[in-house]
DOBAGU-931965 format. One record per residue (C-alpha): x negated, z negated, y negated; residue in one letter. Coordinates in nm, 4 decimals. Example, Ala and Ser with C-alpha at 12.3 -4.5 7.8 and 13.67 -1.06 7.14 Angstrom:
% residues 2
<r xx="-1.2300" zz="-0.7800" yy="0.4500" type="A"/>
<r xx="-1.3670" zz="-0.7140" yy="0.1060" type="S"/>
END
This chain:
% residues 362
<r xx="-2.8643" zz="3.8843" yy="0.6901" type="M"/>
<r xx="-2.5625" zz="3.7494" yy="0.5770" type="A"/>
<r xx="-2.5647" zz="3.5020" yy="0.3273" type="K"/>
<r xx="-2.3749" zz="3.2289" yy="0.5321" type="Y"/>
<r xx="-2.4408" zz="3.2339" yy="0.8750" type="E"/>
<r xx="-2.1225" zz="3.0520" yy="1.0900" type="I"/>
<r xx="-2.0782" zz="2.8850" yy="1.4088" type="I"/>
<r xx="-1.7283" zz="2.8556" yy="1.5383" type="L"/>
<r xx="-1.6922" zz="2.5733" yy="1.7619" type="N"/>
<r xx="-1.4037" zz="2.6244" yy="1.9502" type="G"/>
<r xx="-1.2074" zz="2.9542" yy="2.0187" type="C"/>
<r xx="-0.8869" zz="2.8468" yy="2.1159" type="G"/>
<r xx="-0.5562" zz="2.9131" yy="1.9371" type="G"/>
<r xx="-0.6315" zz="2.8443" yy="1.5862" type="I"/>
<r xx="-0.9676" zz="3.0167" yy="1.6264" type="A"/>
<r xx="-0.7183" zz="3.3053" yy="1.5529" type="N"/>
<r xx="-0.6207" zz="3.2359" yy="1.2099" type="A"/>
<r xx="-0.9834" zz="3.1895" yy="1.1439" type="W"/>
<r xx="-1.1143" zz="3.5105" yy="1.2752" type="L"/>
<r xx="-0.8584" zz="3.6918" yy="1.1019" type="K"/>
<r xx="-0.9552" zz="3.5329" yy="0.7548" type="T"/>
<r xx="-1.3127" zz="3.5525" yy="0.7951" type="L"/>
<r xx="-1.2579" zz="3.9210" yy="0.9038" type="S"/>
<r xx="-1.0630" zz="3.9459" yy="0.5656" type="E"/>
<r xx="-1.3584" zz="3.8081" yy="0.3687" type="V"/>
<r xx="-1.6027" zz="4.0158" yy="0.5513" type="D"/>
<r xx="-1.4421" zz="4.3283" yy="0.4750" type="E"/>
<r xx="-1.4212" zz="4.2105" yy="0.0739" type="E"/>
<r xx="-1.7332" zz="4.0757" yy="0.0375" type="Q"/>
<r xx="-1.9839" zz="4.2398" yy="0.3078" type="P"/>
<r xx="-2.2748" zz="4.0605" yy="0.3533" type="D"/>
<r xx="-2.1456" zz="3.7173" yy="0.2648" type="L"/>
<r xx="-2.0805" zz="3.5968" yy="0.6102" type="I"/>
<r xx="-2.1669" zz="3.6609" yy="0.9685" type="E"/>
<r xx="-2.0524" zz="3.4785" yy="1.2844" type="I"/>
<r xx="-2.3918" zz="3.3952" yy="1.4767" type="V"/>
<r xx="-2.2233" zz="3.1910" yy="1.7549" type="A"/>
<r xx="-1.8843" zz="3.1169" yy="1.9270" type="V"/>
<r xx="-1.8707" zz="2.7755" yy="2.1625" type="C"/>
<r xx="-1.5595" zz="2.7140" yy="2.3661" type="D"/>
<r xx="-1.5878" zz="2.5220" yy="2.7535" type="P"/>
<r xx="-1.3539" zz="2.8005" yy="2.8714" type="I"/>
<r xx="-1.4928" zz="3.1819" yy="2.8664" type="P"/>
<r xx="-1.1992" zz="3.3330" yy="2.8632" type="E"/>
<r xx="-1.1561" zz="3.2699" yy="2.5251" type="Q"/>
<r xx="-1.4264" zz="3.4637" yy="2.3872" type="F"/>
<r xx="-1.2108" zz="3.7891" yy="2.4979" type="K"/>
<r xx="-1.0471" zz="3.7256" yy="2.1285" type="K"/>
<r xx="-1.3565" zz="3.8397" yy="1.9667" type="L"/>
<r xx="-1.2862" zz="4.1922" yy="2.0175" type="E"/>
<r xx="-0.9589" zz="4.1641" yy="1.8559" type="D"/>
<r xx="-1.1272" zz="4.0982" yy="1.5134" type="F"/>
<r xx="-1.3165" zz="4.2946" yy="1.2989" type="S"/>
<r xx="-1.5966" zz="4.0382" yy="1.2058" type="I"/>
<r xx="-1.6529" zz="3.9809" yy="1.5698" type="S"/>
<r xx="-1.5592" zz="4.3345" yy="1.7546" type="K"/>
<r xx="-1.8645" zz="4.4814" yy="1.9135" type="G"/>
<r xx="-2.0878" zz="4.2508" yy="1.7874" type="K"/>
<r xx="-2.1968" zz="4.0784" yy="2.1094" type="N"/>
<r xx="-2.2165" zz="3.7365" yy="1.9351" type="I"/>
<r xx="-2.3852" zz="3.4820" yy="2.1416" type="P"/>
<r xx="-2.1161" zz="3.2654" yy="2.3290" type="T"/>
<r xx="-2.2090" zz="2.8828" yy="2.4452" type="F"/>
<r xx="-2.0006" zz="2.6534" yy="2.6586" type="S"/>
<r xx="-2.0893" zz="2.3625" yy="2.3827" type="D"/>
<r xx="-2.2022" zz="2.3788" yy="2.0390" type="V"/>
<r xx="-2.5237" zz="2.1435" yy="2.1150" type="A"/>
<r xx="-2.6956" zz="2.4323" yy="2.2950" type="L"/>
<r xx="-2.5962" zz="2.6548" yy="2.0058" type="A"/>
<r xx="-2.8005" zz="2.4534" yy="1.7579" type="Y"/>
<r xx="-3.0703" zz="2.4871" yy="1.9868" type="K"/>
<r xx="-3.0813" zz="2.8670" yy="1.9758" type="E"/>
<r xx="-2.9098" zz="2.9686" yy="1.6796" type="I"/>
<r xx="-2.9792" zz="2.9214" yy="1.2940" type="D"/>
<r xx="-2.6590" zz="2.8281" yy="1.0822" type="S"/>
<r xx="-2.5565" zz="2.7045" yy="0.7491" type="D"/>
<r xx="-2.1698" zz="2.6083" yy="0.8219" type="I"/>
<r xx="-1.9915" zz="2.5257" yy="1.1237" type="T"/>
<r xx="-1.6418" zz="2.5475" yy="1.1484" type="L"/>
<r xx="-1.4785" zz="2.2581" yy="1.3718" type="V"/>
<r xx="-1.1918" zz="2.4295" yy="1.5586" type="L"/>
<r xx="-1.1641" zz="2.1862" yy="1.8657" type="T"/>
<r xx="-0.8795" zz="1.9663" yy="1.9508" type="P"/>
<r xx="-0.8296" zz="1.6666" yy="1.7136" type="P"/>
<r xx="-0.9916" zz="1.4049" yy="1.9337" type="Q"/>
<r xx="-1.3149" zz="1.5580" yy="1.8835" type="L"/>
<r xx="-1.3361" zz="1.6208" yy="1.5234" type="H"/>
<r xx="-1.5529" zz="1.3448" yy="1.4266" type="T"/>
<r xx="-1.7814" zz="1.3703" yy="1.6882" type="R"/>
<r xx="-1.8448" zz="1.7558" yy="1.6315" type="Y"/>
<r xx="-1.8549" zz="1.7090" yy="1.2195" type="A"/>
<r xx="-2.1449" zz="1.4543" yy="1.2909" type="E"/>
<r xx="-2.3071" zz="1.6986" yy="1.5209" type="E"/>
<r xx="-2.3227" zz="1.9303" yy="1.2711" type="A"/>
<r xx="-2.4311" zz="1.7350" yy="0.9634" type="V"/>
<r xx="-2.7469" zz="1.6315" yy="1.1930" type="M"/>
<r xx="-2.8147" zz="2.0015" yy="1.2123" type="N"/>
<r xx="-2.7793" zz="2.0479" yy="0.8613" type="L"/>
<r xx="-2.4701" zz="2.2377" yy="0.8381" type="N"/>
<r xx="-2.1918" zz="2.2277" yy="0.6027" type="H"/>
<r xx="-1.8561" zz="2.1291" yy="0.8065" type="V"/>
<r xx="-1.5140" zz="2.2931" yy="0.7524" type="I"/>
<r xx="-1.2766" zz="2.1093" yy="0.9915" type="S"/>
<r xx="-0.9132" zz="2.1776" yy="1.1142" type="E"/>
<r xx="-0.7023" zz="1.9187" yy="1.0804" type="K"/>
<r xx="-0.6192" zz="1.6367" yy="1.1503" type="P"/>
<r xx="-0.9740" zz="1.5076" yy="0.9997" type="L"/>
<r xx="-0.9470" zz="1.2183" yy="1.2529" type="L"/>
<r xx="-0.7022" zz="1.0351" yy="1.4902" type="I"/>
<r xx="-0.7257" zz="0.6632" yy="1.4952" type="D"/>
<r xx="-0.9212" zz="0.3470" yy="1.3084" type="M"/>
<r xx="-1.2285" zz="0.3911" yy="1.5325" type="N"/>
<r xx="-1.2762" zz="0.7038" yy="1.3914" type="Q"/>
<r xx="-1.2073" zz="0.6109" yy="1.0268" type="V"/>
<r xx="-1.5141" zz="0.3873" yy="1.0314" type="R"/>
<r xx="-1.7390" zz="0.6983" yy="1.2182" type="H"/>
<r xx="-1.6014" zz="0.9350" yy="0.9204" type="V"/>
<r xx="-1.7531" zz="0.7192" yy="0.6674" type="K"/>
<r xx="-2.0823" zz="0.6867" yy="0.7919" type="E"/>
<r xx="-2.1104" zz="1.0979" yy="0.8363" type="I"/>
<r xx="-1.9673" zz="1.0979" yy="0.4581" type="I"/>
<r xx="-2.2769" zz="0.8509" yy="0.3804" type="K"/>
<r xx="-2.5119" zz="1.0919" yy="0.5842" type="L"/>
<r xx="-2.3630" zz="1.4030" yy="0.4588" type="A"/>
<r xx="-2.3835" zz="1.2768" yy="0.0765" type="D"/>
<r xx="-2.7984" zz="1.2063" yy="0.1160" type="E"/>
<r xx="-2.8298" zz="1.5484" yy="0.2660" type="N"/>
<r xx="-2.6289" zz="1.7267" yy="-0.0146" type="D"/>
<r xx="-2.3826" zz="1.8799" yy="0.2726" type="I"/>
<r xx="-2.0230" zz="1.9831" yy="0.2096" type="M"/>
<r xx="-1.7433" zz="1.8028" yy="0.4383" type="L"/>
<r xx="-1.4136" zz="2.0056" yy="0.4423" type="V"/>
<r xx="-1.0751" zz="1.9444" yy="0.6131" type="A"/>
<r xx="-0.8581" zz="2.2237" yy="0.6228" type="N"/>
<r xx="-0.5192" zz="2.1040" yy="0.4266" type="Q"/>
<r xx="-0.4137" zz="2.4832" yy="0.3651" type="Q"/>
<r xx="-0.0779" zz="2.4005" yy="0.2585" type="Y"/>
<r xx="-0.1863" zz="2.2767" yy="-0.0513" type="R"/>
<r xx="-0.2598" zz="2.6453" yy="-0.1442" type="W"/>
<r xx="0.1267" zz="2.7391" yy="-0.0469" type="M"/>
<r xx="0.2235" zz="2.9191" yy="-0.4146" type="P"/>
<r xx="0.5400" zz="2.6808" yy="-0.3972" type="R"/>
<r xx="0.3455" zz="2.4095" yy="-0.3787" type="I"/>
<r xx="0.1108" zz="2.4750" yy="-0.6587" type="K"/>
<r xx="0.3646" zz="2.5565" yy="-0.9078" type="A"/>
<r xx="0.5638" zz="2.2296" yy="-0.8443" type="I"/>
<r xx="0.2570" zz="2.0531" yy="-0.8820" type="R"/>
<r xx="0.1540" zz="2.2421" yy="-1.2162" type="K"/>
<r xx="0.5514" zz="2.1228" yy="-1.3101" type="A"/>
<r xx="0.4873" zz="1.7785" yy="-1.2371" type="V"/>
<r xx="0.1713" zz="1.8153" yy="-1.4349" type="R"/>
<r xx="0.3158" zz="1.9512" yy="-1.7169" type="D"/>
<r xx="0.6164" zz="1.6967" yy="-1.7415" type="R"/>
<r xx="0.8429" zz="1.9473" yy="-1.7229" type="L"/>
<r xx="1.1234" zz="1.6607" yy="-1.5754" type="V"/>
<r xx="0.9342" zz="1.3881" yy="-1.7405" type="G"/>
<r xx="0.7647" zz="1.0955" yy="-1.5437" type="E"/>
<r xx="0.8388" zz="1.1642" yy="-1.1449" type="I"/>
<r xx="0.9629" zz="0.8129" yy="-1.0397" type="E"/>
<r xx="1.1255" zz="0.8727" yy="-0.6607" type="F"/>
<r xx="1.1120" zz="1.1738" yy="-0.3979" type="V"/>
<r xx="1.3331" zz="1.1989" yy="-0.1105" type="I"/>
<r xx="1.2270" zz="1.4511" yy="0.1513" type="S"/>
<r xx="1.3807" zz="1.5666" yy="0.4786" type="R"/>
<r xx="1.1689" zz="1.7700" yy="0.7646" type="F"/>
<r xx="1.3521" zz="1.8632" yy="1.0850" type="I"/>
<r xx="1.2298" zz="2.0983" yy="1.3548" type="Q"/>
<r xx="1.3955" zz="2.1748" yy="1.6654" type="N"/>
<r xx="1.2392" zz="2.0887" yy="2.0029" type="R"/>
<r xx="0.8828" zz="2.1377" yy="1.8658" type="Y"/>
<r xx="0.6402" zz="2.2312" yy="2.1660" type="H"/>
<r xx="0.3898" zz="1.9835" yy="2.2475" type="F"/>
<r xx="0.2692" zz="2.1464" yy="2.5730" type="N"/>
<r xx="-0.0960" zz="2.1759" yy="2.4695" type="D"/>
<r xx="-0.2929" zz="1.8524" yy="2.6039" type="W"/>
<r xx="-0.3970" zz="1.7204" yy="2.3113" type="W"/>
<r xx="-0.0625" zz="1.7229" yy="2.1592" type="R"/>
<r xx="0.1224" zz="1.5764" yy="2.4374" type="S"/>
<r xx="-0.1648" zz="1.3034" yy="2.5205" type="Q"/>
<r xx="-0.1605" zz="1.1025" yy="2.2022" type="H"/>
<r xx="0.1376" zz="0.9146" yy="2.0287" type="H"/>
<r xx="0.0557" zz="0.9948" yy="1.6792" type="D"/>
<r xx="0.0610" zz="1.3880" yy="1.7052" type="M"/>
<r xx="0.3733" zz="1.4375" yy="1.5176" type="S"/>
<r xx="0.2220" zz="1.2701" yy="1.2414" type="Q"/>
<r xx="-0.1436" zz="1.4450" yy="1.3481" type="L"/>
<r xx="-0.0326" zz="1.7808" yy="1.3909" type="N"/>
<r xx="0.2558" zz="1.8433" yy="1.1510" type="W"/>
<r xx="0.3457" zz="1.5604" yy="0.9087" type="W"/>
<r xx="-0.0104" zz="1.5313" yy="0.7993" type="I"/>
<r xx="0.0466" zz="1.8906" yy="0.5865" type="H"/>
<r xx="0.3578" zz="1.7102" yy="0.4328" type="E"/>
<r xx="0.1434" zz="1.3874" yy="0.3335" type="Y"/>
<r xx="-0.1411" zz="1.6003" yy="0.2057" type="D"/>
<r xx="0.1094" zz="1.8440" yy="-0.0053" type="S"/>
<r xx="0.2827" zz="1.5534" yy="-0.1694" type="M"/>
<r xx="-0.0419" zz="1.3881" yy="-0.2911" type="R"/>
<r xx="-0.1416" zz="1.6979" yy="-0.4198" type="A"/>
<r xx="0.1697" zz="1.7403" yy="-0.6221" type="M"/>
<r xx="0.2173" zz="1.4014" yy="-0.7651" type="L"/>
<r xx="-0.1773" zz="1.3987" yy="-0.8228" type="D"/>
<r xx="-0.1422" zz="1.0629" yy="-0.6281" type="A"/>
<r xx="-0.2875" zz="0.8315" yy="-0.3494" type="K"/>
<r xx="-0.1070" zz="0.6113" yy="-0.1274" type="P"/>
<r xx="-0.0908" zz="0.2190" yy="-0.2464" type="K"/>
<r xx="0.1478" zz="0.0799" yy="0.0237" type="T"/>
<r xx="0.3138" zz="0.2453" yy="0.3226" type="V"/>
<r xx="0.5878" zz="0.1186" yy="0.5460" type="R"/>
<r xx="0.7474" zz="0.3250" yy="0.8579" type="A"/>
<r xx="0.9444" zz="0.3150" yy="1.1553" type="R"/>
<r xx="0.8423" zz="0.5650" yy="1.4029" type="L"/>
<r xx="1.1042" zz="0.6587" yy="1.6982" type="M"/>
<r xx="1.1195" zz="0.7826" yy="2.0309" type="H"/>
<r xx="1.4598" zz="0.9546" yy="2.0886" type="P"/>
<r xx="1.6309" zz="0.9069" yy="2.4321" type="S"/>
<r xx="1.6137" zz="1.2903" yy="2.5080" type="W"/>
<r xx="1.2394" zz="1.2979" yy="2.4191" type="S"/>
<r xx="1.0138" zz="1.5314" yy="2.6098" type="K"/>
<r xx="0.6569" zz="1.3730" yy="2.4442" type="V"/>
<r xx="0.5093" zz="1.0657" yy="2.4877" type="Y"/>
<r xx="0.4837" zz="0.9591" yy="2.1205" type="G"/>
<r xx="0.7317" zz="0.9219" yy="1.8709" type="E"/>
<r xx="0.8576" zz="1.2488" yy="1.7309" type="S"/>
<r xx="1.0926" zz="1.0857" yy="1.4504" type="F"/>
<r xx="0.9915" zz="0.9037" yy="1.1514" type="I"/>
<r xx="1.1334" zz="0.6823" yy="0.8533" type="F"/>
<r xx="0.8711" zz="0.6837" yy="0.6095" type="L"/>
<r xx="0.8282" zz="0.5202" yy="0.2739" type="H"/>
<r xx="0.5153" zz="0.5547" yy="0.0559" type="V"/>
<r xx="0.4316" zz="0.3995" yy="-0.3030" type="T"/>
<r xx="0.1694" zz="0.6005" yy="-0.4301" type="F"/>
<r xx="-0.0709" zz="0.4291" yy="-0.7130" type="D"/>
<r xx="0.0846" zz="0.6203" yy="-1.0126" type="N"/>
<r xx="0.4076" zz="0.4170" yy="-0.9366" type="G"/>
<r xx="0.6000" zz="0.7057" yy="-0.7592" type="T"/>
<r xx="0.8210" zz="0.5950" yy="-0.4376" type="E"/>
<r xx="0.8046" zz="0.8678" yy="-0.1718" type="W"/>
<r xx="1.0910" zz="0.8517" yy="0.1075" type="S"/>
<r xx="1.0009" zz="1.1273" yy="0.3862" type="F"/>
<r xx="1.2434" zz="1.0943" yy="0.6860" type="N"/>
<r xx="1.1525" zz="1.3622" yy="0.9861" type="A"/>
<r xx="1.1899" zz="1.4681" yy="1.3328" type="G"/>
<r xx="1.0349" zz="1.6999" yy="1.5700" type="Q"/>
<r xx="1.2556" zz="1.7006" yy="1.8544" type="E"/>
<r xx="1.5826" zz="1.7881" yy="1.6877" type="G"/>
<r xx="1.8817" zz="1.9620" yy="1.9129" type="I"/>
<r xx="2.0334" zz="2.2313" yy="1.7286" type="A"/>
<r xx="1.9715" zz="2.0620" yy="1.3855" type="A"/>
<r xx="1.9177" zz="2.2336" yy="1.0540" type="Y"/>
<r xx="1.5681" zz="2.3520" yy="1.0667" type="A"/>
<r xx="1.3420" zz="2.2833" yy="0.7410" type="D"/>
<r xx="1.0443" zz="2.4620" yy="0.6489" type="S"/>
<r xx="0.6806" zz="2.3819" yy="0.6979" type="G"/>
<r xx="0.6658" zz="2.2611" yy="0.3348" type="H"/>
<r xx="0.9900" zz="2.0243" yy="0.3823" type="T"/>
<r xx="1.3093" zz="1.9969" yy="0.1570" type="S"/>
<r xx="1.2982" zz="1.7813" yy="-0.1094" type="F"/>
<r xx="1.3699" zz="1.6341" yy="-0.4599" type="E"/>
<r xx="1.1728" zz="1.4847" yy="-0.6801" type="M"/>
<r xx="1.3782" zz="1.2815" yy="-0.9622" type="F"/>
<r xx="1.1897" zz="1.2566" yy="-1.3252" type="G"/>
<r xx="1.3439" zz="1.0488" yy="-1.6064" type="N"/>
<r xx="1.4305" zz="1.3945" yy="-1.7635" type="K"/>
<r xx="1.5218" zz="1.5808" yy="-1.4895" type="G"/>
<r xx="1.4973" zz="1.7015" yy="-1.0997" type="T"/>
<r xx="1.2590" zz="1.9067" yy="-0.8831" type="I"/>
<r xx="1.4295" zz="2.0800" yy="-0.5902" type="R"/>
<r xx="1.2495" zz="2.2873" yy="-0.3161" type="N"/>
<r xx="1.4883" zz="2.4244" yy="-0.0548" type="N"/>
<r xx="1.3996" zz="2.6278" yy="0.2616" type="R"/>
<r xx="1.5238" zz="2.9909" yy="0.1698" type="D"/>
<r xx="1.4518" zz="2.9728" yy="-0.1881" type="D"/>
<r xx="1.2063" zz="2.9311" yy="-0.4619" type="S"/>
<r xx="1.1634" zz="2.5616" yy="-0.6098" type="P"/>
<r xx="1.3597" zz="2.5011" yy="-0.9090" type="H"/>
<r xx="1.3556" zz="2.2759" yy="-1.2053" type="A"/>
<r xx="1.7142" zz="2.0964" yy="-1.3393" type="Y"/>
<r xx="1.6267" zz="1.9898" yy="-1.6921" type="I"/>
<r xx="1.8756" zz="1.7613" yy="-1.8744" type="E"/>
<r xx="2.0520" zz="1.8663" yy="-2.1596" type="V"/>
<r xx="2.2867" zz="1.6398" yy="-2.3592" type="P"/>
<r xx="2.6396" zz="1.7558" yy="-2.3195" type="G"/>
<r xx="2.5750" zz="2.0659" yy="-2.1754" type="K"/>
<r xx="2.4855" zz="2.1731" yy="-1.7872" type="D"/>
<r xx="2.1144" zz="2.1320" yy="-1.7076" type="P"/>
<r xx="1.8739" zz="2.4075" yy="-1.7773" type="K"/>
<r xx="1.7478" zz="2.5541" yy="-1.4785" type="V"/>
<r xx="1.3716" zz="2.6841" yy="-1.4466" type="V"/>
<r xx="1.2562" zz="2.8728" yy="-1.1475" type="D"/>
<r xx="0.8972" zz="2.7706" yy="-1.0807" type="L"/>
<r xx="0.8541" zz="3.0706" yy="-0.8341" type="G"/>
<r xx="0.6040" zz="3.0711" yy="-0.5809" type="G"/>
<r xx="0.8319" zz="3.1906" yy="-0.2719" type="Q"/>
<r xx="0.6557" zz="3.4160" yy="-0.0450" type="I"/>
<r xx="0.8916" zz="3.7261" yy="0.1100" type="P"/>
<r xx="1.0076" zz="3.5744" yy="0.4703" type="N"/>
<r xx="0.7978" zz="3.2779" yy="0.4227" type="E"/>
<r xx="0.9779" zz="3.0897" yy="0.6871" type="N"/>
<r xx="0.9078" zz="3.3518" yy="0.9562" type="Q"/>
<r xx="0.5280" zz="3.3135" yy="0.9183" type="L"/>
<r xx="0.3085" zz="3.1804" yy="1.1916" type="K"/>
<r xx="0.0912" zz="3.0137" yy="0.9578" type="Y"/>
<r xx="0.0579" zz="2.9941" yy="0.5835" type="P"/>
<r xx="-0.1929" zz="3.2000" yy="0.3933" type="P"/>
<r xx="-0.4108" zz="2.9375" yy="0.2992" type="G"/>
<r xx="-0.7242" zz="2.9381" yy="0.5307" type="W"/>
<r xx="-0.9191" zz="3.1821" yy="0.2974" type="K"/>
<r xx="-0.8297" zz="2.9973" yy="0.0076" type="T"/>
<r xx="-1.0003" zz="2.6825" yy="0.1918" type="T"/>
<r xx="-1.2795" zz="2.8973" yy="0.2791" type="F"/>
<r xx="-1.3752" zz="3.0477" yy="-0.0565" type="L"/>
<r xx="-1.3259" zz="2.7184" yy="-0.2104" type="K"/>
<r xx="-1.6076" zz="2.5955" yy="0.0675" type="A"/>
<r xx="-1.8276" zz="2.8680" yy="-0.0536" type="I"/>
<r xx="-1.7905" zz="2.7503" yy="-0.4259" type="E"/>
<r xx="-1.8259" zz="2.4427" yy="-0.3922" type="A"/>
<r xx="-2.1967" zz="2.4636" yy="-0.1705" type="I"/>
<r xx="-2.2770" zz="2.7280" yy="-0.4479" type="E"/>
<r xx="-2.1727" zz="2.5086" yy="-0.7308" type="S"/>
<r xx="-2.2818" zz="2.1706" yy="-0.5858" type="G"/>
<r xx="-1.9300" zz="2.0302" yy="-0.6508" type="T"/>
<r xx="-1.6811" zz="1.8570" yy="-0.4140" type="K"/>
<r xx="-1.4327" zz="2.0271" yy="-0.2534" type="H"/>
<r xx="-1.0399" zz="1.9612" yy="-0.3240" type="E"/>
<r xx="-0.9876" zz="1.8636" yy="0.0393" type="T"/>
<r xx="-1.3102" zz="1.6981" yy="0.1247" type="C"/>
<r xx="-1.3677" zz="1.4225" yy="0.3742" type="Y"/>
<r xx="-1.3724" zz="1.1792" yy="0.0907" type="T"/>
<r xx="-1.0407" zz="1.3258" yy="-0.0351" type="D"/>
<r xx="-0.8470" zz="1.3774" yy="0.3026" type="N"/>
<r xx="-0.9334" zz="0.9829" yy="0.3932" type="L"/>
<r xx="-0.6193" zz="0.9073" yy="0.1589" type="W"/>
<r xx="-0.3950" zz="1.1461" yy="0.3403" type="T"/>
<r xx="-0.5216" zz="1.0613" yy="0.6729" type="I"/>
<r xx="-0.4366" zz="0.6811" yy="0.5504" type="A"/>
<r xx="-0.0372" zz="0.7798" yy="0.5487" type="I"/>
<r xx="-0.0816" zz="0.8431" yy="0.8948" type="A"/>
<r xx="-0.2660" zz="0.5452" yy="1.0182" type="L"/>
<r xx="-0.0871" zz="0.2848" yy="0.7799" type="C"/>
<r xx="0.2416" zz="0.4257" yy="0.8834" type="A"/>
<r xx="0.1344" zz="0.3617" yy="1.2595" type="R"/>
<r xx="0.0279" zz="0.0107" yy="1.1876" type="E"/>
<r xx="0.3408" zz="-0.0737" yy="0.9583" type="S"/>
<r xx="0.5409" zz="0.0285" yy="1.2948" type="E"/>
<r xx="0.3184" zz="-0.1935" yy="1.4902" type="R"/>
<r xx="0.4412" zz="-0.4730" yy="1.2286" type="R"/>
<r xx="0.8090" zz="-0.4091" yy="1.2605" type="H"/>
<r xx="0.8167" zz="-0.2012" yy="0.9680" type="G"/>
<r xx="0.6306" zz="-0.4123" yy="0.7265" type="A"/>
<r xx="0.4033" zz="-0.2837" yy="0.4485" type="P"/>
<r xx="0.0871" zz="-0.1712" yy="0.4672" type="V"/>
<r xx="-0.1970" zz="-0.2316" yy="0.1737" type="N"/>
<r xx="-0.3663" zz="0.0930" yy="0.2177" type="V"/>
<r xx="-0.6811" zz="-0.0057" yy="0.0702" type="I"/>
<r xx="-0.7023" zz="-0.3323" yy="0.2359" type="E"/>
<r xx="-0.6293" zz="-0.1775" yy="0.5627" type="Y"/>
<r xx="-0.8575" zz="0.1142" yy="0.5610" type="M"/>
<r xx="-1.1077" zz="-0.0089" yy="0.3676" type="G"/>
<r xx="-1.1001" zz="0.2635" yy="0.0847" type="L"/>
<r xx="-1.2285" zz="0.0366" yy="-0.2064" type="D"/>
<r xx="-1.4873" zz="0.2504" yy="-0.3530" type="G"/>
<r xx="-1.3516" zz="0.5925" yy="-0.2146" type="F"/>
END
């Protein structure tokens, strides 16, 4: 018997990344994990189980709904891989069945679910259950390299950051993408919000935003944003992004940005590793290659972060410590998106994050 028995709740597109990840973990650490059930309302989705070593030929029980699985199967961890509208519902159901939770992002989609998640966190804490949101871009080598440079004050104190993120005619064809007006924020930009928080070791204090719907748009919501965040450490961040560019210069998944410190600048570009430019009086700046570039990085369908999220989850369970992207932490990431929406409702007025989100004490 494996040490950790896992239920996959959802077997759509993102399950491919998780099945690949779990197969790698299983090959590297036999008897650590076992998939004991897979749940999805579409039976055809279960065919992919034969494509991955952890599930191939195993005759894993399948269910149309996870509630049926909990009645028949003992499990330790539930991966919530459903459309995001359902993440909070299934996280609570997992906790009620004493399962640790690893949920795909976004953690939640609106203010009603914020209140729900706060109650889920309380329930999980009372039962020593771990709640994790998968923010895999945090583990990108370049993000970790920049975070270290910021922590080491390589260019002094970071006062301003200017970011740009453009994609051309991004696909919104899935129903859960097309039926929510904040899906650009919640499906993609949430990575940028979380990575910037991680690199700066900061929480958002105030948020201002304008969300735009271009005349050529093919989606329900807004696919462009002009965002300004003031963090609790005083850093000001300007983030301009769009997902329906037409023949534009497309950025990588981690954005192009410059961090301006009082001793120099950190620059992150699409096709190169991040560099620090440190002021030297009377001379050209000292250039430091921070490293962290992955070969063919911009051709990867997914960043290589799922395994890190999962192994950190196992470590957190065994040590009784908080996961770096636990629900409590991730509320501060999702706060940027929800406060941006509220700022748009207020015609661009600033939104106090703690007051609006009720995060005092988190």
